C-alpha positions as YAML, in Angstrom:
chain: A
units: angstrom
residues:
- id: 1
  name: MET
  ca: [7.58, 94.56, -39.76]
- id: 2
  name: PRO
  ca: [4.99, 95.30, -36.83]
- id: 3
  name: ASP
  ca: [3.97, 91.38, -37.55]
- id: 4
  name: LYS
  ca: [7.29, 90.07, -36.79]
- id: 5
  name: ASP
  ca: [7.34, 91.97, -33.46]
- id: 6
  name: ALA
  ca: [4.28, 90.73, -32.70]
- id: 7
  name: ASP
  ca: [5.49, 87.36, -33.78]
- id: 8
  name: LEU
  ca: [8.48, 87.75, -31.39]
- id: 9
  name: ASN
  ca: [6.55, 88.77, -28.06]
- id: 10
  name: ALA
  ca: [4.13, 86.24, -28.43]
- id: 11
  name: ASP
  ca: [6.90, 83.47, -28.50]
- id: 12
  name: ARG
  ca: [8.63, 85.50, -25.79]
- id: 13
  name: MET
  ca: [5.20, 85.31, -23.89]
- id: 14
  name: LEU
  ca: [4.65, 81.32, -24.53]
- id: 15
  name: GLU
  ca: [8.18, 80.42, -23.61]
- id: 16
  name: ALA
  ca: [7.49, 82.57, -20.38]
- id: 17
  name: ALA
  ca: [4.14, 80.79, -19.60]
- id: 18
  name: LEU
  ca: [6.09, 77.63, -20.25]
- id: 19
  name: GLY
  ca: [8.67, 78.09, -17.62]
- id: 20
  name: GLY
  ca: [11.49, 76.48, -20.06]
- id: 21
  name: MET
  ca: [9.25, 73.42, -20.63]
- id: 22
  name: THR
  ca: [8.87, 72.23, -24.51]
- id: 23
  name: PRO
  ca: [4.89, 72.02, -25.37]
- id: 24
  name: HIS
  ca: [5.22, 68.48, -24.90]
- id: 25
  name: GLU
  ca: [6.14, 68.77, -21.30]
- id: 26
  name: ALA
  ca: [3.64, 71.20, -20.35]
- id: 27
  name: LEU
  ca: [0.88, 69.05, -21.60]
- id: 28
  name: ILE
  ca: [2.77, 66.03, -19.89]
- id: 29
  name: GLN
  ca: [2.58, 68.36, -17.02]
- id: 30
  name: ALA
  ca: [-1.31, 69.40, -16.85]
- id: 31
  name: SER
  ca: [-1.79, 65.89, -17.55]
- id: 32
  name: LEU
  ca: [-0.49, 64.82, -14.27]
- id: 33
  name: ALA
  ca: [-2.04, 67.43, -12.41]
- id: 34
  name: ASP
  ca: [-5.26, 66.80, -13.22]
- id: 35
  name: THR
  ca: [-4.63, 62.99, -12.67]
- id: 36
  name: ALA
  ca: [-3.61, 64.61, -9.06]
- id: 37
  name: ASP
  ca: [-6.65, 66.51, -8.67]
- id: 38
  name: THR
  ca: [-9.11, 63.52, -10.19]
- id: 39
  name: GLU
  ca: [-7.95, 61.26, -7.33]
- id: 40
  name: GLY
  ca: [-8.18, 64.21, -4.71]
- id: 41
  name: ARG
  ca: [-11.59, 64.76, -5.54]
- id: 42
  name: ALA
  ca: [-12.01, 61.06, -5.54]
- id: 43
  name: ALA
  ca: [-10.50, 60.90, -2.00]
- id: 44
  name: ALA
  ca: [-12.91, 64.14, -0.81]
- id: 45
  name: ALA
  ca: [-16.08, 62.23, -1.93]
- id: 46
  name: ALA
  ca: [-14.95, 58.89, -0.10]
- id: 47
  name: LYS
  ca: [-14.43, 61.34, 3.21]
- id: 48
  name: ASN
  ca: [-17.65, 62.70, 2.63]
- id: 49
  name: ARG
  ca: [-19.93, 59.69, 2.05]
- id: 50
  name: GLU
  ca: [-17.77, 58.33, 5.28]
- id: 51
  name: ARG
  ca: [-19.45, 61.36, 6.93]
- id: 52
  name: ALA
  ca: [-22.64, 60.45, 5.84]
- id: 53
  name: LEU
  ca: [-22.90, 57.16, 6.88]
- id: 54
  name: LYS
  ca: [-21.59, 58.38, 9.85]
- id: 55
  name: LEU
  ca: [-24.17, 61.27, 10.35]
- id: 56
  name: LEU
  ca: [-27.06, 59.24, 9.36]
- id: 57
  name: GLU
  ca: [-25.98, 56.39, 11.76]
- id: 58
  name: ALA
  ca: [-26.32, 58.69, 14.53]
- id: 59
  name: ILE
  ca: [-29.86, 60.20, 13.51]
- id: 60
  name: GLU
  ca: [-30.93, 56.60, 13.69]
- id: 61
  name: LYS
  ca: [-29.81, 55.90, 17.13]
- id: 62
  name: SER
  ca: [-31.03, 59.19, 18.28]
- id: 63
  name: MET
  ca: [-34.60, 58.38, 16.69]
- id: 64
  name: GLY
  ca: [-34.55, 54.96, 18.60]
...
């Protein structure tokens, strides 16, 4: 019976980790979070590029 206890414990831990969501809902949630993270990284890259261009412009002005 220890295997059944282990399976039951694993099921309980999985259910707790999912927070009441089905596995399908959890996958969708993870996908949405990944998409948001991708968009955030793209926005950060664009902002860094803008800053770099401003810095380059300032350096060029200071050199002549």
